[in-house]
C-alpha positions in Angstrom: 15.1 8.5 -15.4 13.8 6.3 -12.5 10.5 3.8 -13.4 9.0 3.6 -9.9 8.3 6.6 -7.7 8.7 6.3 -3.7 5.5 6.9 -1.9 5.8 8.1 1.9 5.7 4.9 3.7 7.7 2.9 1.3 5.3 2.0 -1.6 6.9 2.2 -5.1 4.6 3.9 -7.3 5.2 2.6 -11.3 5.8 5.6 -13.4 4.2 4.0 -16.1 0.8 3.4 -15.6 -2.4 2.4 -17.3 -5.5 4.8 -17.8 -8.9 3.8 -18.1 -10.9 6.5 -18.6 -13.4 5.9 -21.7 -13.1 2.3 -21.7 -16.0 0.4 -20.8 -16.3 -3.4 -20.4 -14.8 -5.4 -22.9 -12.6 -2.7 -23.8 -11.2 -2.0 -20.7 -10.6 -5.7 -20.0 -9.2 -6.3 -23.0 -7.0 -3.0 -22.8 -5.9 -3.7 -19.5 -5.1 -7.5 -20.0 -3.1 -6.0 -22.9 -1.1 -3.6 -20.8 -0.3 -6.5 -18.0 1.1 -8.7 -20.5 3.2 -6.0 -22.3 4.8 -5.2 -18.9 2.5 -2.3 -16.8 2.4 -3.3 -13.4 -0.2 0.3 -12.1 -3.2 0.6 -13.5 -5.9 3.4 -13.1 -9.3 3.6 -12.9 -12.2 5.2 -10.9 -15.8 5.0 -9.9 -16.6 7.3 -12.2 -15.0 5.2 -15.1 -18.1 2.6 -14.7 -15.1 -0.1 -15.6 -13.7 -1.3 -11.9 -15.7 -5.0 -12.1 -13.5 -5.0 -15.7 -10.6 -3.7 -14.1 -9.9 -6.1 -11.7 -11.5 -9.2 -13.6 -8.4 -8.8 -16.4 -6.0 -8.2 -13.2 -7.2 -11.9 -11.6 -6.7 -13.2 -15.3 -3.9 -12.4 -16.2 -2.0 -14.6 -13.7 -0.1 -11.9 -11.8 0.0 -11.9 -8.1 -2.3 -9.1 -6.7 0.9 -7.6 -4.7 2.8 -7.1 -8.2 0.4 -4.5 -9.7 -0.4 -1.3 -8.6 -4.4 -0.3 -8.0 -5.9 3.0 -8.0 -9.2 3.9 -7.9 -10.7 7.4 -7.3 -13.9 8.8 -5.4 -16.0 11.0 -6.8 -16.6 14.5 -4.3 -20.7 13.8 -5.0 -19.9 10.3 -3.2 -18.1 12.1 -0.3 -21.1 12.0 2.2 -20.8 8.3 2.4 -17.6 7.7 1.1 -16.2 4.2 3.1 -19.2 2.6 1.5 -18.3 3.5 -2.2 -15.1 2.5 -1.1 -16.5 -1.0 -0.1 -18.4 -1.1 -3.4 -15.0 -0.1 -5.6 -13.5 -3.2 -3.3 -16.0 -5.1 -4.4 -15.9 -4.9 -8.2 -12.4 -4.8 -8.6 -12.5 -8.0 -6.8 -9.4 -7.3 -4.3 -9.1 -6.7 -0.4 -7.7 -3.0 -0.7 -6.6 -0.4 -3.8 -2.6 0.5 -3.4 -3.8 4.3 -4.2 -7.5 6.0 -3.5 -8.0 9.4 -4.8 -10.3 12.3 -3.8 -11.6 12.5 -8.1 -11.5 16.2 -7.9 -12.7 19.0 -4.8 -15.3 18.7 -2.8 -17.6 21.8 -1.7 -15.5 23.7 1.2 -17.8 22.6 4.1 -16.8 18.5 3.0 -13.1 19.5 2.5 -11.7 18.1 5.7 -14.5 15.8 6.4 -13.8 13.4 3.1 -9.8 13.5 3.4 -10.5 12.4 7.3 -12.7 9.3 5.3 -9.8 8.5 3.0 -7.5 8.7 6.2 -9.7 6.0 8.0 -9.6 3.8 5.4 -6.2 4.1 4.9 -5.8 3.1 8.9 -8.4 0.3 8.5 -6.0 -1.3 5.5 -8.5 -1.1 2.5 -6.1 1.2 0.9 -2.3 1.4 0.8 -2.1 5.4 0.0 -4.2 8.2 -0.1 -4.2 11.2 -2.1 -6.1 14.2 -4.2 -7.1 14.6 -8.1 -7.1 18.3 -9.1 -6.1 19.7 -6.0 -4.4 23.1 -6.0 -1.6 23.4 -3.5 -3.5 25.9 -0.9 -6.2 23.2 -0.7 -3.7 20.3 -0.6 -1.9 22.7 2.4 -5.3 23.1 3.9 -5.9 19.1 4.3 -2.4 18.8 6.2 -3.1 21.8 8.3 -6.4 20.3 9.6 -5.4 16.5 10.2 -1.5 16.7 10.2 -1.2 14.2 7.5 -0.9 15.0 3.5 -2.1 13.5 0.2 1.0 11.4 -1.2 -0.2 11.5 -4.8 -1.9 14.7 -6.9 -3.1 14.0 -10.2 -3.4 16.8 -12.4 -3.7 17.4 -16.3 0.0 17.4 -17.8 1.5 18.2 -20.9 4.3 20.6 -22.9 1.4 23.1 -23.5 0.2 23.1 -19.6 4.4 22.9 -18.1 4.7 24.7 -14.8 7.9 24.3 -13.4 6.7 26.9 -10.3 3.7 24.2 -9.6 6.1 20.9 -10.1 8.4 22.7 -7.1 5.3 23.4 -5.2 4.4 19.8 -5.6 8.2 18.6 -4.9 8.7 20.7 -1.8 6.0 19.3 -0.1 6.9 15.7 -1.2 3.9 15.1 -3.0 4.3 12.6 -6.0 2.7 14.2 -9.1 0.7 11.9 -11.8 -0.1 13.5 -14.8 -3.2 12.6 -16.8 -4.2 13.4 -20.5 -0.5 14.4 -21.4 -1.2 12.8 -25.7 -4.9 14.2 -25.2 -3.7 17.8 -24.6 -0.7 17.8 -27.1 -0.3 18.7 -31.3 1.8 15.6 -31.8 2.2 17.1 -34.9 4.1 19.9 -33.9 7.6 20.1 -35.6 9.9 20.3 -31.8 7.6 17.2 -30.9 8.1 15.4 -34.2 12.4 16.6 -35.4 12.9 14.8 -31.5 11.1 12.1 -33.1 13.1 11.5 -36.1 16.7 11.8 -34.4 15.8 9.1 -31.9 13.8 6.8 -34.2 10.8 7.0 -32.2 7.3 8.4 -32.0 6.2 12.0 -31.2 3.7 10.3 -28.5 7.1 8.2 -27.1 8.8 12.0 -26.9 6.2 13.7 -25.3 5.8 10.5 -22.8 9.6 10.5 -22.3 9.5 14.2 -21.5 7.2 13.5 -18.5 9.2 10.9 -17.0 12.4 13.0 -17.2 10.4 15.4 -15.1 9.3 12.8 -12.5 5.9 13.1 -13.2 4.1 10.0 -13.1 2.4 8.9 -16.4 -1.4 7.5 -17.6 -1.2 7.1 -21.1 -4.7 5.2 -22.3 -5.5 3.4 -25.7 -7.3 0.1 -27.1 -5.4 -0.7 -29.8 -2.5 -3.0 -28.4 0.4 -1.6 -31.0 0.2 1.6 -29.2 -0.4 0.1 -25.2 3.1 -1.3 -26.4 5.3 1.7 -27.9 3.3 4.2 -24.8 5.3 1.5 -22.6 8.4 1.5 -24.3 10.5 4.5 -23.1 13.5 2.6 -22.1 15.7 2.9 -25.3 16.2 6.3 -26.0 17.6 9.0 -24.5 16.3 12.6 -24.9 18.8 14.9 -24.5 18.7 18.5 -22.4 18.5 20.6 -25.4 15.5 17.5 -26.4 13.6 18.7 -23.0 14.2 22.5 -23.3 12.8 22.4 -26.5 9.7 20.7 -25.3 9.4 22.6 -21.6 9.4 26.0 -24.1 6.1 24.7 -25.7 4.3 25.5 -22.3 2.0 28.2 -22.7 1.6 28.8 -18.5 2.0 32.2 -17.9 
């Protein structure tokens, strides 16, 4: 199990990120502070979440150097026509000169697909973002961006869970050298499933830890979210046990894809 994924250009993306979807103001600030205190070094936010200012303040107040925390934010498709202005707003709210990763939150309309990607590439070239990528894109849409510009996304952030496990889709990303970030892995899983609870009992861990560790076994970056410190801590504590090949196969078999 690796705890970082290397992006093109040499950036190390921490494999365990902290998600902030649906965490508003005070909860976002306190949860991000707790996450950074526990050891997370990857924080994921978005314009849509309306908590960038709280995330930025938490990073600043953590006492960590800016270069020690990998910060992601995302562009809403409806902001595509003024992408640079939206990014500048995000940077002001986050109170930072750059973000480590900027994603298009979900696909734009067909006519804006490539122009929006060019805006992200221009922001990268200007030093406002270190890496650029997409979220909720199919391999076919990614290929169109790459064919039109000669530069492909570093990351695709997509929903992933045992029920959504799709080895063929993973292979499509690996063949292109694109890192996969999985979101809603716990939300979309029945943590009472006997296959998962049995593995958890054998290893003396929680079902949530089993599911998160399973993602890492497949080199999928995880973004668990919680406002409770004990859950934030247990979601990060994934290195103290090993899933066997049989464990991974049993969880893979929960897939409902195909």
